[in-house]
C-alpha positions, 0 to 999 in steps of 0.5 A, spaced: 499 500 499 502 507 498 502 512 503 497 516 501 492 510 501 494 508 508 493 516 510 486 515 507 485 509 511 486 512 518 482 518 516 476 513 514 477 509 521 477 515 525 471 518 522 468 511 523 470 511 531 474 505 529 481 503 533 487 503 529 495 505 530 500 507 525 507 506 527 514 507 524 520 504 527 527 508 529 531 509 522 526 505 518 523 507 512 517 503 513 510 505 516 506 500 519 498 500 519 494 496 524 486 497 523 481 493 528 475 491 524 470 493 530 470 498 536 471 493 542 475 495 547 480 489 548 485 489 553 492 485 554 493 481 561 499 478 559 503 481 553 503 474 550 498 476 545 499 478 537 498 485 537 499 492 539 499 494 546 498 501 549 499 501 556 498 507 562 503 510 566 499 507 572 500 499 572 494 498 576 490 501 570 488 496 564 493 495 558 489 497 551 490 492 545 489 492 538 489 484 536 492 482 530 486 477 529 481 482 529 485 487 525 488 488 518 495 490 517 498 494 511 505 496 510 508 502 506 515 504 504 516 511 503 516 517 509 512 523 507 516 530 506 514 537 508 517 543 509 522 543 515 520 547 521 526 546 525 526 553 527 519 554 528 517 556 536 509 555 537 509 553 544 508 560 548 508 559 556 504 563 561 507 566 568 502 561 572 504 555 569 511 556 570 510 558 577 506 552 578 511 547 575 517 551 580 513 550 586 512 542 584 520 542 583 521 545 589 516 540 593 520 534 589 527 537 592 524 538 599 522 530 598 529 528 596 532 532 602 529 527 607 533 522 604 528 517 602 528 518 595 534 520 590 530 522 584 523 524 582 521 525 575 515 531 575 512 533 569 506 538 566 501 538 561 500 544 556 494 544 552 494 547 545 488 549 541 488 546 534 484 551 529 486 547 523 485 539 525 487 535 519 489 528 521 492 527 514 496 533 515 498 530 522 500 524 519 505 527 514 508 532 519 509 526 524 512 521 520 517 526 516 520 528 522 524 525 528 527 519 524 531 516 529 525 516 534 519 511 534 513 515 531 506 513 532 499 515 531 494 511 536 486 512 536 481 508 540 474 511 542 476 509 549 482 513 549 482 518 544 487 520 539 495 519 541 501 521 538 508 521 539 515 520 537 519 517 543 527 516 543 526 511 549 526 503 548 522 500 554 524 492 552 525 488 546 526 481 545 527 476 540 526 469 543 530 469 550 535 475 548 533 482 550 535 489 550 533 495 553 536 502 555 537 507 561 536 514 558 536 520 562 539 527 562 537 532 557 540 538 554 538 542 548 543 542 542 545 549 540 550 547 534 556 545 539 560 539 536 562 537 543 556 536 549 558 537 556 555 533 562 554 536 569 555 531 575 547 532 576 546 529 569 551 523 570 549 521 577 541 521 574 543 517 569 547 512 573 541 511 578 537 509 572 542 504 570 543 501 577 535 501 578 534 497 571 540 492 572 538 491 580 530 489 577 533 484 572 538 481 575 534 475 578 530 475 571 536 474 567 542 468 565 546 474 562 546 481 563 551 486 559 552 493 560 555 498 555 558 504 556 554 511 557 554 515 550 550 521 548 544 520 544 541 525 539 533 525 539 531 531 534 534 538 538 535 534 544 541 530 547 541 525 552 545 520 556 544 513 554 546 506 556 544 500 553 543 493 557 542 487 553 542 480 555 538 473 556 532 472 559 530 466 564 524 465 560 523 458 564 522 462 570 519 469 568 514 471 563 515 477 559 509 480 563 513 479 570 519 482 566 516 489 564 512 489 571 519 489 574 522 495 570 516 499 568 515 505 570 523 506 569 527 510 573 527 515 567 520 517 567 518 515 575 524 516 579 528 512 584 526 508 589 520 507 584 515 506 590 516 512 593 517 517 587 511 514 584 507 515 590 509 522 590 507 523 583 500 521 584 499 525 590 503 531 588 503 532 581 496 534 580 493 531 574 493 524 571 498 522 566 494 517 563 498 514 557 504 519 558 510 515 560 506 509 559 509 504 554 506 501 547 509 497 541 508 490 538 507 483 541 508 477 537 508 470 541 508 466 534 515 468 534 516 470 541 518 477 539 516 484 542 518 491 541 516 496 546 517 503 547 516 508 553 511 513 551 515 520 551 514 526 547 507 525 546 500 529 546 493 527 546 488 530 542 480 530 544 475 535 541 481 539 537 485 540 544 492 537 544 494 536 550 502 536 550 506 533 556 513 534 558 517 532 565 524 532 568 528 528 573 529 532 579 535 530 584 538 534 590 542 538 585 536 540 580 536 547 579 528 549 578 529 554 573 533 550 568 528 544 569 523 548 567 527 550 561 528 543 560 520 541 559 519 547 555 525 544 550 521 538 550 514 541 549 517 544 542 519 537 539 512 535 539 509 542 538 513 542 531 509 536 529 503 540 531 504 546 527 501 545 520 494 544 525 495 551 529 
């Protein structure tokens, strides 16, 4: 199927309130579309079904699934091209939003200073009115940008429309072999050829690595950790450490492995229980599927590709709700943390620009 036909099909499904997902893997020229034939809400319990899953931040809530046995799948080659919007800035901030987020950061730092938690990831949301909502234009804009990210458009009448371009892998499996990553620390790229990382970002990254490794140790027979490197995602740079190995699948099913690492310290904090409790009690809104995970599960070939739902937004009633957060430690500077969320919002604002 050619891209124009694929884009036309998602418009038809959206107008009929039928679930679908369109996605492209990092550095891939393929776009895959999965279209559910009915509007039933199907959930995934064990992550063992064949289909595409969409999971919330709060693991107590249900994972929504578009199952392959109730769907059609199409693949097209070729990514659409649109004019470059790299220098466009379309998100305007207001003083009250800034005041509220700075207060939240200060509360997180105060909690960290009690010594019961090392890192808390706090986030905020930003609503933007879409004066010219057009699903085809949204597809064109999303898939023509951020080629190194996992890009997707998801729709289910029970969840609304979600869209994102995430740089972070939750877990990939191929048989018993697996890979994941620790991704933390953020700075905007200002054209420099050399990027310097402060101790704050290095410590934050190390805590993420240690927490993931600790949670996986008893579930693996082999576990290898790479050196940390700089990872470029659009106009932002992050610290990245790759973690690979072999799962002890005789003892642990994929569901248990995912439960042990989701939500990761990169989107929640560490220790996880304390950080997540703070987020639930203090952040002031429901993250829903932001910082959840999504991707393909295929039990037939025992292969899974799941990504953390970052750099995303939700669209409902022509209102786009964008999300961004940052890891807070005792070394955090509130003004810098606010600016980091602003920079992250710009990534998805560029995708939305044709709809504003």
